[in-house]
N, C-alpha and C positions, 0 to 999 in steps of 0.2 A: 504494500499499500504506500502511495507516495505521501510526502508531507502535506501537500495541498489538500488531498482528500481527508486526511486526518484532521486538519484545521477545520475543514468544512463540517465534518461530523461533530466536532466539539462545539462549533457555533450552533449547529441545529439542536444538539442536545440541551444547550443552555437556553435556547429560545423555548423549547418545550417545557422546561422546568420552571421558567419564569412565568408567573401569572400576575395579571393586573389585579391588585387588591385594593385600589382606591379609585375614586372618581375625580376627574379633572373639574376645574371651576366651571367650564362650560356645561359639562354634564350635570353638575349640581344645579346650575341655573335652569337647565332644560327641565329637569324633574320638578323643580320648584314651580316653574311656569306651567308645566303640565297639570300639576295639582291645583294651581290657581285658576286656570282656564277650564280644565276638564272635569274638576271635581272628584268625587269619590271613585268614579269609574276609572279614571286615570291613575289614582293612587293604588287601586287594586291591580290594574294592568301593569304598573311599574313593578309590583311585587311578583306577579306571575311571570312576567317576561324574563326576570332575572333569577329564576328558581335555583339554578345550580351555581350562580355566580357568588364569589366571595364578598361582593359589594352589595348584595341584595338589600341588607338592612339600610344602607345608606340611600339607595334609590327610594325605598319605601319611606324613609324618614324625610327626605326633602319633598316628596310628593305630598305627604301628610302635612308638612309645614305650609305648603302652598294651599292646601285645602283649609287649614286653620286660618290662614290670612283671608281667604275667600269668605269664610264664615264670619270672621270678625268684621270685615268691610261690609258685609250684608247687614249685620246687626247694627252697625254704626249708621249705615244709610237708613235703615228703617226707623231707628230712634230720631234721626234728623228730620225725617218726613212726618213724624207723629204730630208736631204742632200745626203743620199745614193741614192735616186731616181734621184737626179739631176746630178749625176756623169755620164759622157759619158762612154760607154763601150769601 
């Protein structure tokens, strides 16, 4: 076996052993906005799509944070509109 093929085998083995165990900033923002815009369905989908991934909990966490922000904004908006609903016409 030549030196070149031995080097290539070692590089391929290293790539197979290395697994991505964290999310990038863009992926975190993507899951956050998916939960914000898509709601509970996207939060569940984020968890199911990453079933075997080591970063599954992070995907689900950021989608649920987005869902929490959506719920908080909805409650704040509803409370802000209540005085307008109480006004007589």
